[in-house]
Residue, then its C-alpha position, 0 to 999 in steps of 0.5 A: m803152468d803154461q806160458e799164456k796162463g802165466l802171462r795172464l797172472l802177470l797181467r793181474q800182478i801188474k794191474d795190482i801194482q798200478a793200483q797200489a801206485d795210484k793209492v800212494i800217488g793219490g795221498e795214501n803215502s804213509d811210510e808203510a804204503i811206500e815201503s810196501f810198494a817198493r818191496y812189491s815192485m822189486e819182487l815183481k821185477d825179480y819174478i818177471s826176469k825169472n819167468v818171462d821168456s821175452n827178450e823185449v820184456k826183459a830189456y824193458l825191465t832195466e828201465l824200471p827204476e827201483i824205489n829206495y825209501t827208508r823211514t826217518q827214525i827220530k832219536l830221543w836226543q833229537y826230541l831233547l833239542f827242539p829244532a833237531w826233530w823238526i829238521e828230521l821231519y822236514k827232510d822226511y817230508l822232502e824225501r817222501n815227496k821225491t819218492v812219490q814222484e818216482i812212484s808216479i814215473v814207475r807207475g807209467k812204466y808199468s803201464t807200458l810193461e802191461i801193453l808189452v805183456k798183453g802183446l805177448v798174450n795175444 
């Protein structure tokens, strides 16, 4: 595959991850959606580092933070102690909000990356 075609496919992937980020930021912030975004972002960074020759783009990849989110699993004993599972749900709520803010930052960085890659295509 020639370099220009690869960069055009990369632009498509960057637009896809931005759309996925917009969904999460817009309110579709289920555990699955956040984990899916985090996984896709990590895979995309890996793909870019291996397949794009531009040093400028590779240097910019270091500025893209990784999203680390794991679901809260409420255990049976926590249901038996009434306040314990509420505390876990509240912690999960705070963690999810923090992660959505991080995704918002990452989305902006992908916009900048899109501009860098467009500059390579032209």
